C-alpha positions as CSV (number, residue, x, y, z in Angstrom):
1,M,17.6,13.3,-15.1
2,A,17.6,11.9,-11.6
3,S,14.6,10.4,-9.7
4,L,13.7,10.8,-6.0
5,I,12.2,7.9,-4.1
6,I,10.5,8.6,-0.7
7,C,10.1,5.9,1.9
8,Y,7.0,5.8,4.2
9,H,6.0,3.2,6.8
10,N,2.9,3.9,8.9
11,I,0.4,6.7,8.1
12,N,-1.7,7.3,11.2
13,K,-2.7,10.1,13.5
14,N,-0.5,8.9,16.4
15,G,2.6,8.4,14.3
16,I,5.4,10.5,12.8
17,I,3.5,10.8,9.5
18,T,-0.1,11.6,10.1
19,P,-2.7,11.4,7.2
20,K,-2.7,15.3,7.2
21,T,1.1,15.3,6.9
22,F,1.0,12.7,4.2
23,E,-1.5,14.7,2.2
24,E,0.6,17.9,2.7
25,N,3.6,16.0,1.3
26,V,1.6,14.9,-1.7
27,R,0.2,18.4,-2.3
28,L,3.7,19.9,-2.0
29,L,5.1,17.5,-4.6
30,I,2.2,18.3,-6.9
31,S,2.7,22.1,-6.4
32,K,6.4,21.7,-7.3
33,K,5.4,20.0,-10.6
34,Y,6.9,16.6,-9.7
35,Y,6.0,13.7,-12.0
36,F,4.8,10.7,-10.0
37,A,6.5,7.7,-11.8
38,T,5.8,4.1,-11.4
39,L,8.7,1.9,-10.1
40,D,8.8,0.3,-13.5
41,E,9.5,3.7,-15.0
42,V,12.2,4.5,-12.4
43,Y,13.9,1.1,-13.1
44,N,13.8,1.6,-16.9
45,H,15.2,5.0,-16.5
46,I,18.1,3.7,-14.4
47,I,19.0,1.1,-17.0
48,G,18.8,3.7,-19.8
49,K,15.6,2.6,-21.5
50,K,13.3,5.5,-20.6
51,E,13.5,9.2,-20.3
52,L,11.9,10.8,-17.3
53,P,11.1,14.5,-16.5
54,E,13.6,16.5,-14.5
55,K,11.5,16.4,-11.4
56,T,10.5,12.8,-10.9
57,V,9.4,11.1,-7.7
58,H,8.1,7.7,-6.6
59,L,6.4,6.9,-3.3
60,T,7.1,3.7,-1.4
61,F,5.7,2.1,1.8
62,D,7.6,-0.5,3.7
63,D,6.1,-3.5,5.7
64,G,2.5,-3.4,4.6
65,Y,0.6,-1.7,7.5
66,S,-3.2,-1.6,7.4
67,D,-3.2,2.2,7.6
68,N,-1.6,2.2,4.2
69,Y,-5.1,1.1,3.1
70,T,-7.3,3.1,5.5
71,E,-5.3,6.3,5.4
72,A,-2.8,6.5,2.6
73,F,-4.8,4.8,-0.2
74,P,-7.7,7.3,-0.2
75,I,-5.2,10.1,-0.6
76,L,-3.3,8.3,-3.4
77,K,-6.7,7.7,-5.2
78,K,-7.8,11.3,-4.7
79,Y,-4.7,12.6,-6.5
80,N,-4.3,9.5,-8.8
81,I,-0.7,8.9,-7.6
82,N,1.3,5.7,-8.2
83,A,3.0,4.0,-5.2
84,T,4.7,0.7,-4.3
85,I,4.1,-1.2,-1.1
86,F,6.8,-3.7,0.0
87,L,5.1,-6.6,1.9
88,T,6.6,-8.6,4.7
89,T,4.5,-11.6,3.7
90,S,4.5,-13.4,7.1
91,Q,2.7,-10.3,8.5
92,V,-0.1,-10.2,6.0
93,G,-3.5,-10.6,7.8
94,L,-2.1,-10.0,11.2
95,L,-3.4,-7.2,13.5
96,G,-2.2,-3.8,12.2
97,H,-1.2,-5.2,8.8
98,L,-2.9,-5.4,5.4
99,D,-4.9,-8.5,4.5
100,W,-5.2,-10.0,1.0
101,N,-8.6,-8.5,0.3
102,M,-7.2,-5.0,1.0
103,I,-4.1,-5.8,-1.1
104,R,-6.1,-7.0,-4.1
105,E,-8.4,-4.0,-4.0
106,M,-5.4,-1.7,-4.0
107,Q,-3.7,-3.6,-6.8
108,D,-7.0,-3.5,-8.8
109,S,-6.9,0.3,-8.6
110,K,-3.9,0.2,-11.0
111,I,-2.1,2.8,-9.0
112,I,-0.6,0.6,-6.3
113,S,1.9,-2.2,-6.9
114,F,3.1,-4.8,-4.4
115,E,6.7,-6.2,-4.1
116,S,8.8,-8.2,-1.7
117,H,10.2,-7.1,1.7
118,T,11.1,-10.7,2.6
119,H,8.9,-13.1,4.4
120,S,10.1,-12.7,8.0
121,H,11.9,-9.3,7.9
122,P,15.1,-10.7,9.3
123,R,18.1,-8.8,10.6
124,Y,20.4,-9.6,7.7
125,F,23.8,-9.4,9.5
126,L,22.6,-11.9,12.1
127,M,21.9,-14.5,9.3
128,R,24.5,-13.5,6.8
129,P,26.5,-16.7,7.0
130,L,23.3,-18.6,6.0
131,K,23.0,-17.7,2.4
132,E,20.6,-20.5,1.6
133,K,18.4,-19.5,4.5
134,L,18.2,-15.9,3.2
135,A,17.4,-17.1,-0.3
136,G,14.7,-19.3,1.1
137,D,13.1,-16.5,3.0
138,I,13.1,-14.3,0.0
139,L,11.7,-17.0,-2.3
140,I,8.9,-17.7,0.2
141,S,7.9,-14.1,-0.1
142,K,8.1,-14.1,-3.9
143,N,6.0,-17.2,-4.1
144,I,3.3,-16.0,-1.7
145,I,3.0,-12.8,-3.7
146,K,2.7,-14.8,-7.0
147,E,0.1,-17.1,-5.5
148,N,-2.1,-14.4,-4.1
149,L,-1.6,-11.6,-6.7
150,K,-0.9,-13.6,-9.9
151,K,2.2,-11.5,-10.5
152,E,6.0,-11.9,-10.3
153,S,7.7,-9.8,-7.7
154,K,10.7,-8.2,-9.4
155,Y,11.6,-5.3,-7.1
156,F,12.9,-5.8,-3.6
157,C,13.3,-3.6,-0.5
158,Y,16.1,-4.5,2.0
159,P,14.7,-4.8,5.6
160,Y,16.4,-2.2,7.9
161,G,18.3,-1.0,4.8
162,E,20.9,-3.8,5.4
163,Y,22.7,-5.3,2.5
164,D,26.1,-6.3,1.1
165,D,27.5,-7.9,-2.0
166,L,26.3,-11.3,-0.9
167,Y,22.8,-10.0,-0.4
168,I,22.8,-8.6,-3.9
169,D,24.0,-11.9,-5.3
170,V,21.1,-13.6,-3.6
171,L,18.7,-11.1,-5.1
172,K,20.1,-11.7,-8.6
173,S,19.8,-15.5,-8.1
174,T,16.2,-15.2,-7.0
175,G,15.1,-13.2,-10.0
176,F,14.9,-9.6,-8.7
177,L,15.8,-6.7,-11.0
178,C,16.7,-4.1,-8.3
179,G,16.9,-3.5,-4.6
180,L,15.8,-0.4,-2.7
181,T,18.0,0.8,0.2
182,L,17.8,3.5,2.9
183,N,20.8,5.2,1.5
184,I,19.9,8.8,0.9
185,G,20.2,10.5,-2.5
186,L,18.9,10.7,-6.1
187,N,18.8,7.8,-8.6
188,N,20.6,8.4,-11.9
189,V,21.0,6.6,-15.2
190,N,23.5,3.7,-15.1
191,Q,23.8,3.5,-11.4
192,N,23.7,0.0,-9.7
193,P,20.0,-1.0,-9.8
194,Y,20.4,-3.1,-6.6
195,L,21.4,0.1,-4.7
196,L,18.5,2.4,-5.4
197,K,18.4,5.3,-2.9
198,R,15.5,6.7,-0.9
199,I,14.8,9.4,1.6
200,D,13.0,8.2,4.8
201,A,10.0,10.4,5.5
202,R,10.4,11.8,9.0
203,G,8.2,14.7,9.6
204,P,5.8,17.4,8.5
205,E,5.6,19.5,5.3
206,N,8.6,21.6,6.4
207,W,10.8,18.5,6.5
208,L,10.0,17.6,2.9
209,K,10.4,21.3,1.8
210,K,14.0,21.3,3.1
211,R,14.8,18.0,1.4
212,M,13.4,19.1,-1.9
213,V,15.7,22.1,-1.9
214,I,18.6,19.7,-1.5
215,Y,17.5,17.1,-4.0
216,S,16.5,19.6,-6.7
217,N,20.3,20.3,-7.0
218,Q,22.6,17.5,-8.0
219,F,25.6,19.2,-6.4
220,L,23.9,19.8,-3.1
221,S,22.5,16.3,-3.2
222,R,26.0,14.7,-3.5
223,I,27.4,16.8,-0.7
224,Y,24.5,15.9,1.5
225,E,24.9,12.2,0.7
226,K,28.5,12.3,1.8
227,V,27.8,14.0,5.1
228,Y,24.6,12.1,6.1
229,K,24.1,8.5,5.2
230,K,20.5,7.7,6.2
231,I,18.6,10.9,6.9
């Protein structure tokens, strides 16, 4: 079976995804009998080590905004839903971003995991010739997470969804097991784990309803992927 990964960023009343919209998304997925997997489960499914239900979803949040704690976290706790937050570690503690006390509280809940989104969130194609610089930035993030959370970061999210074969080689060399893109679609057994697909949350409940119709059908999903790359 295939798994669906949804990408969120901010959750706030003035943004594209408000707390009300986010809770509507969650309630819709619950009503449609989706299984909320951990990222570990999704990865082990991709590499053929775990079976997952036909309807499986994982929620992710990019960048580490403070409203992930103030707005999204209470909703995730309310429904006991797993999620992953990808931290840009240079931003931790800055205005509008999570601090380490928030992060540790969320990690201690056992429903939120934290992984790397680089240290400085660079535009990859501007620094592509500097392979060592890219690896260094990623390792800084990995080490900061290890120091503060006492865990190894093994999953990675590409800033701006930018990647190529060189980037994937850097991920492998720095000890990451998979990479999450902004390429749309479902994730299937035996696909490249460094090219996991996500859909970028962009609107109210009706937006997600339409996408769920598409992604509940493998044939429709493949057609949609060919027409639209990052929607």
